[in-house]
C-alpha positions, 0 to 999 in steps of 0.5 A, spaced: 813 224 191 818 218 189 822 215 194 830 217 193 834 211 190 839 208 195 845 210 190 843 217 191 844 217 198 850 213 198 853 218 193 851 224 198 854 220 204 861 219 200 861 227 198 860 229 205 865 225 207 870 227 202 868 234 203 870 233 211 862 234 213 856 238 212 859 244 215 865 244 210 861 242 204 856 248 205 862 253 206 865 251 200 858 251 196 857 258 200 850 256 203 848 255 210 849 248 213 842 247 215 841 246 207 846 241 206 843 237 212 836 237 209 839 234 203 837 226 202 840 227 195 844 232 192 840 237 189 840 238 181 843 245 181 848 243 186 851 237 183 857 240 179 859 244 185 859 238 189 863 234 184 868 240 183 869 240 191 869 233 192 871 229 186 865 225 186 863 224 179 856 227 177 854 220 174 855 217 181 851 223 185 845 224 180 845 218 175 838 220 174 840 226 171 847 225 168 846 217 166 852 213 165 859 216 165 862 216 158 866 210 155 873 212 154 875 211 146 880 205 145 886 207 142 
């Protein structure tokens, strides 16, 4: 098993803070609190829901899956 990148851990911490803690995030996601406490990074199947609940971008939460954010077109 590979090491979890530090950027993923930091993004998870930011999401938890934005949600008001692990218990609050678990409630919003409709899952049990211990599940969230076990995360070292946001699980792939939860990224979009965490993004919606916290405002932390999927590109920040899991850049290994979503890559870099799309660049806005110059007008």
